C-alpha positions as CSV (number, residue, x, y, z in Angstrom):
1,M,79.7,78.7,83.4
2,P,76.9,76.2,82.9
3,A,76.1,73.5,85.5
4,K,78.4,70.5,85.5
5,R,77.8,68.1,82.7
6,S,78.8,64.5,82.1
7,P,82.3,64.2,80.5
8,L,82.5,64.3,76.8
9,L,83.1,60.9,75.1
10,R,86.8,60.1,74.7
11,R,87.7,60.1,71.1
12,G,89.7,63.9,66.5
13,L,85.3,71.9,59.7
14,A,85.3,72.8,61.3
15,V,85.5,74.7,58.1
16,A,87.2,72.0,56.0
17,A,88.7,72.8,52.6
18,A,88.0,72.2,49.0
19,L,88.7,68.9,47.2
20,P,91.3,68.6,44.5
21,L,89.3,70.1,41.7
22,L,89.2,73.4,43.4
23,A,91.7,76.3,43.4
24,L,93.1,77.6,46.7
25,A,90.5,79.7,48.4
26,A,92.8,81.8,50.6
27,C,96.1,83.5,50.3
28,G,98.7,83.8,52.9
29,Y,99.4,81.4,55.7
30,G,97.1,82.5,58.4
31,S,97.6,84.8,61.4
32,Q,100.3,84.4,64.0
33,A,98.9,83.5,67.4
34,K,100.2,85.6,70.4
35,D,103.4,84.2,71.9
36,D,102.9,85.8,75.3
37,G,99.8,84.0,76.5
38,P,99.4,81.8,79.6
39,G,100.3,78.7,77.6
40,Q,103.7,80.0,76.5
41,K,105.7,79.6,79.7
42,V,108.9,77.5,79.3
43,A,109.8,75.7,82.5
44,A,113.1,76.5,84.1
45,G,115.8,74.0,83.2
46,A,113.7,72.6,80.3
47,K,115.7,71.1,77.4
48,K,115.0,71.4,73.7
49,T,113.2,68.6,72.0
50,D,115.1,67.1,69.0
51,G,117.5,70.1,69.2
52,L,114.8,72.3,67.7
53,D,114.4,76.0,68.5
54,S,110.7,75.8,67.7
55,V,107.8,73.7,66.4
56,K,105.2,75.5,64.2
57,I,101.7,74.4,64.8
58,G,98.6,75.4,62.8
59,Y,94.9,75.2,63.7
60,F,91.5,76.9,63.0
61,G,89.7,79.2,65.3
62,N,86.8,76.8,65.5
63,L,85.4,74.8,68.4
64,T,85.9,71.6,66.3
65,H,89.6,72.3,66.8
66,A,89.1,72.2,70.6
67,T,92.2,70.1,71.3
68,A,94.4,72.8,69.7
69,L,92.6,75.7,71.4
70,V,92.7,74.2,74.8
71,G,96.2,72.8,74.4
72,V,97.5,76.2,73.4
73,R,95.6,78.0,76.2
74,K,96.6,75.6,79.0
75,G,100.2,75.2,77.9
76,F,100.1,71.4,77.2
77,F,102.1,71.7,73.9
78,Q,104.7,74.0,75.4
79,K,105.1,71.8,78.5
80,S,105.6,68.7,76.3
81,L,108.1,70.5,74.0
82,G,110.3,71.7,76.9
83,A,112.6,74.5,75.8
84,T,111.6,74.1,72.1
85,L,109.2,77.0,71.6
86,A,105.7,76.1,70.4
87,K,104.7,78.7,67.7
88,Y,101.1,78.9,66.4
89,Q,99.3,80.1,63.3
90,V,95.6,80.4,63.0
91,F,93.9,79.6,59.7
92,N,90.5,80.2,58.2
93,A,90.6,77.7,55.3
94,G,92.1,74.3,54.7
95,P,93.9,75.2,51.4
96,S,96.0,77.9,53.1
97,E,97.0,75.5,55.9
98,I,98.0,72.8,53.4
99,E,100.0,75.4,51.5
100,A,101.7,76.4,54.7
101,L,102.5,72.8,55.6
102,N,103.9,72.2,52.1
103,S,106.1,75.3,52.3
104,G,107.4,74.5,55.8
105,S,105.6,77.5,57.4
106,I,104.0,75.0,59.8
107,D,105.2,71.6,60.8
108,I,102.0,70.1,62.3
109,G,98.4,71.1,62.1
110,W,94.8,70.4,63.0
111,L,92.7,70.0,59.9
112,G,89.5,68.6,58.6
113,P,89.2,65.4,56.5
114,S,88.5,66.8,53.1
115,P,91.6,69.1,53.0
116,A,93.7,66.3,54.4
117,V,92.5,64.0,51.5
118,N,93.0,66.9,49.1
119,G,96.5,67.6,50.2
120,Y,97.6,64.0,50.2
121,T,96.1,63.1,46.8
122,K,97.3,66.3,45.1
123,S,100.9,65.6,46.2
124,G,100.8,62.0,45.0
125,G,100.9,60.8,48.6
126,K,104.1,62.8,49.5
127,S,103.0,65.9,51.4
128,L,101.4,64.8,54.7
129,R,100.4,62.1,57.1
130,I,97.5,61.9,59.4
131,I,99.0,61.1,62.8
132,G,96.1,61.4,65.2
133,G,92.5,62.2,65.8
134,S,91.0,65.2,67.5
135,A,87.2,65.7,67.1
136,S,84.0,64.0,66.0
137,G,80.6,65.5,65.3
138,G,79.6,69.1,65.7
139,V,77.8,69.3,62.3
140,K,74.0,70.0,61.9
141,L,71.3,70.8,59.4
142,V,69.6,73.9,60.8
143,V,66.6,75.4,59.1
144,N,64.0,78.2,59.2
145,P,61.1,76.5,61.1
146,Q,58.6,78.7,59.3
147,K,59.6,77.3,55.9
148,I,60.9,73.8,56.8
149,K,59.1,71.6,59.3
150,S,60.2,68.1,58.2
151,L,63.1,66.5,56.3
152,A,60.8,66.2,53.3
153,D,60.4,70.0,53.3
154,V,64.1,70.5,52.5
155,K,63.2,69.7,48.8
156,G,62.9,72.9,46.8
157,K,64.6,75.0,49.5
158,K,67.9,77.0,49.6
159,I,70.4,75.4,51.9
160,A,73.9,76.7,52.6
161,T,77.1,74.7,52.9
162,P,80.5,76.3,53.7
163,Q,82.3,75.6,50.3
164,L,82.0,73.6,47.2
165,G,83.6,70.2,47.9
166,N,84.3,70.8,51.6
167,T,83.5,68.2,54.2
168,Q,80.0,69.5,55.0
169,D,79.1,70.1,51.3
170,V,80.0,66.5,50.5
171,A,78.0,65.2,53.4
172,F,74.9,67.2,52.4
173,L,75.2,66.2,48.7
174,N,75.4,62.5,49.8
175,W,72.3,63.0,52.1
176,I,70.4,64.5,49.2
177,A,71.3,61.6,46.9
178,E,70.3,59.0,49.4
179,R,66.8,60.6,49.5
180,G,66.6,60.2,45.7
181,W,66.8,63.9,44.9
182,K,68.9,65.2,42.1
183,V,71.4,68.1,42.4
184,D,74.2,69.1,40.1
185,A,77.2,69.1,42.4
186,Q,79.1,71.9,40.6
187,S,76.3,74.4,40.3
188,G,74.3,73.4,43.3
189,K,71.1,73.5,41.3
190,G,68.4,70.8,41.4
191,D,65.8,69.5,43.7
192,V,67.5,71.4,46.5
193,S,69.5,74.6,45.9
194,V,72.9,74.2,47.5
195,V,74.2,77.6,48.2
196,R,78.0,77.7,49.0
197,T,78.4,80.4,51.6
198,D,81.3,81.3,53.9
199,N,80.5,80.4,57.5
200,K,81.2,83.9,58.5
201,V,78.4,85.3,56.5
202,T,75.9,82.4,56.8
203,P,74.1,83.9,59.8
204,D,73.5,87.2,57.9
205,A,72.4,85.3,54.9
206,Y,69.9,83.4,57.1
207,K,68.6,86.7,58.7
208,S,68.1,88.3,55.2
209,G,66.1,85.3,54.0
210,S,68.5,84.5,51.2
211,I,68.9,80.9,52.5
212,D,66.3,78.7,54.2
213,G,68.8,76.7,56.3
214,A,72.4,75.4,56.4
215,W,74.4,72.2,56.8
216,V,77.2,73.6,58.8
217,P,79.8,72.9,61.6
218,E,79.8,74.4,65.0
219,P,79.6,77.1,66.2
220,T,77.9,78.3,63.0
221,A,75.0,76.0,63.6
222,S,74.4,77.4,67.1
223,K,74.8,80.9,65.8
224,L,71.9,80.2,63.4
225,V,69.8,78.7,66.2
226,A,70.4,81.9,68.2
227,E,68.8,83.7,65.2
228,G,65.7,81.6,65.4
229,A,66.7,78.5,63.3
230,K,65.9,75.0,64.5
231,V,68.1,71.9,64.4
232,L,66.4,69.5,61.9
233,L,69.2,66.9,61.8
234,D,72.5,66.2,63.6
235,E,74.9,64.5,61.2
236,S,76.1,62.2,63.9
237,S,72.8,60.4,63.7
238,L,73.7,59.2,60.2
239,W,76.9,57.4,61.3
240,Q,77.4,54.1,63.1
241,G,78.0,54.7,66.7
242,K,77.3,58.4,66.0
243,K,81.0,59.0,65.3
244,F,82.6,60.5,62.3
245,V,85.8,62.5,61.8
246,I,85.6,66.2,61.7
247,T,89.2,67.1,62.7
248,N,92.5,65.2,62.5
249,I,96.2,66.0,63.3
250,I,98.5,66.1,60.2
251,V,102.2,66.5,59.9
252,S,104.6,67.2,57.1
253,Q,106.2,63.9,56.0
254,K,109.6,65.6,56.0
255,F,109.2,66.9,59.5
256,L,107.9,63.5,60.7
257,K,111.0,61.7,59.2
258,E,113.5,64.3,60.5
259,H,112.0,65.0,64.0
260,P,110.0,62.1,65.3
261,A,110.7,63.0,68.9
262,A,109.1,66.5,68.4
263,V,106.1,64.9,66.7
264,E,105.8,62.4,69.6
265,A,105.9,65.4,72.0
266,V,103.1,67.1,70.3
267,L,101.0,63.9,70.2
268,R,101.7,63.4,73.9
269,A,100.4,66.9,74.6
270,S,97.4,66.2,72.4
271,V,96.5,63.0,74.3
272,E,97.0,64.8,77.6
273,T,94.9,67.7,76.4
274,N,92.1,65.4,75.3
275,K,92.2,63.6,78.7
276,W,91.9,66.9,80.5
277,I,89.1,68.2,78.3
278,N,87.0,65.0,78.9
279,A,87.7,65.2,82.7
280,N,87.0,68.9,82.9
281,P,84.4,69.7,80.2
282,D,83.3,73.0,81.8
283,A,86.8,74.4,82.4
284,A,87.8,73.2,78.9
285,E,84.9,75.0,77.4
286,E,86.0,78.2,79.1
287,A,89.6,77.7,78.0
288,A,88.6,77.1,74.4
289,N,86.5,80.3,74.4
290,Q,89.3,82.3,76.0
291,Q,91.7,81.1,73.2
292,L,89.1,82.0,70.5
293,A,88.9,85.5,72.0
294,A,92.7,85.8,72.1
295,D,92.9,84.7,68.4
296,S,90.0,86.6,67.0
297,G,89.3,89.3,69.5
298,K,85.8,88.0,70.3
299,A,84.6,85.3,72.5
300,L,81.4,83.3,71.8
301,P,78.3,84.2,73.8
302,A,76.9,81.5,76.1
303,N,73.8,80.8,74.0
304,V,76.1,79.8,71.1
305,L,79.0,78.3,73.0
306,D,77.1,75.9,75.2
307,P,75.1,74.0,72.6
308,A,78.0,74.0,70.2
309,W,80.4,72.6,72.8
310,K,78.0,69.8,73.8
311,S,77.7,68.5,70.3
312,I,81.5,68.0,69.8
313,R,83.2,64.8,70.9
314,I,86.9,64.9,71.6
315,T,89.0,61.8,70.5
316,D,92.5,60.5,70.1
317,D,91.1,58.1,67.5
318,P,91.3,59.5,63.9
319,L,88.2,57.3,63.0
320,A,90.0,56.3,59.8
321,A,87.1,54.2,58.4
322,T,84.9,57.3,58.4
323,L,87.4,59.3,56.5
324,D,87.5,56.6,53.8
325,T,83.7,56.7,53.7
326,E,83.7,60.5,53.4
327,A,86.1,60.3,50.5
328,R,83.9,57.7,48.7
329,H,80.9,60.1,49.2
330,A,82.9,62.8,47.4
331,V,83.7,60.3,44.5
332,K,80.0,59.4,44.3
333,A,79.1,63.1,44.1
334,G,81.5,63.6,41.2
335,L,83.7,66.0,43.2
336,L,86.7,63.7,43.5
337,K,88.4,61.1,41.4
338,D,88.8,57.8,43.1
339,P,91.7,58.7,45.6
340,K,94.6,56.4,46.5
341,L,94.6,56.8,50.3
342,D,97.0,54.0,51.2
343,G,99.6,55.4,53.5
344,I,97.7,58.6,54.4
345,Y,97.9,57.5,58.1
346,D,100.9,56.8,60.3
347,L,99.6,56.1,63.8
348,T,102.9,54.6,65.1
349,L,103.8,57.4,67.4
350,L,100.2,57.9,68.6
351,N,99.8,54.3,69.5
352,K,103.2,54.4,71.3
353,V,101.9,57.4,73.4
354,L,98.5,55.7,74.0
355,K,100.3,52.5,75.2
356,A,102.3,54.5,77.7
357,E,99.1,55.9,79.0
358,G,97.5,52.5,79.3
359,E,95.0,53.2,76.5
360,P,94.1,50.9,73.6
361,A,95.7,51.3,70.2
362,V,93.6,53.0,67.4
363,S,93.2,51.7,63.9
364,D,94.2,53.1,60.5
365,A,91.5,51.0,58.8
366,G,94.1,49.5,56.4
367,L,95.2,53.0,55.2
368,G,98.4,53.2,57.1
369,V,102.1,53.3,56.0
370,K,103.2,49.8,55.1
């Protein structure tokens, strides 16, 4: 492991999903995580939470979902749920996780801001609530240093984003617009060519020369750097306090209403996990990578893992004001009709847990349940 570093700032894609105008990009509900790992031990004499046999939790196999990765690996969720079994599903795209939440295949999930807004608005505000934060940051513009030496050089180049209308795509389109350049959001054509490319194939696209750079989350950004790319811009530098939401915790409204004690148990585990991550950044990095390996069969190499991990900030705060800003950026780009986000947050149980831990309450920026 690398030398000891200062703790990550306390604070939640990741490959985030398409906005409402887009069709579902993945079928199925994701892969089932292993149930026999080190984090699946039920303590002797433990009691069920809310009388439930299990709670079904979803997350992505991305470092921006570090709370979930570490919480699974270290057993924080199972410990908090007692004899109620924590069951996990791993997703590759936001639409499939939203579909799973709506069908009841999962109860709670870690998810990026764009698919959360998508799921909420498409259901008329009836499908989900955001109940907590998880991660901030971890998004970079990385480029071929032979072709792009300054921000001005991005004009006329081919830059990848993960998906039309996803969180990073919206951020890049907004950045382009603020520089006075013109791009058609749907086609990606204009002063910059925006090439929508799955994060899994972006490194190969970079190596082949079919793209000149990418605006992407970790660890894709660090994978490109390992191939010779350079970081031209860290998105956190564009936000006040260098904080912006990249991952939140969502829950089915039905599950929240029927099983608040189980939801509170998962939130308590999330807060405990975040506290442990920030106090033990090196051990947490290792645990996250071990869970990535368990879920995908392949751990990240140190030259990718280390810089990626350093750029992500773990948080209990959902940074609600930044989600609202991200949604307005999507509206400005023409990718989203003006969304009604009132009621998308319910931070009641999170603030209850934080109070018990002696931590300050977090804000819903006026977008909470009335």
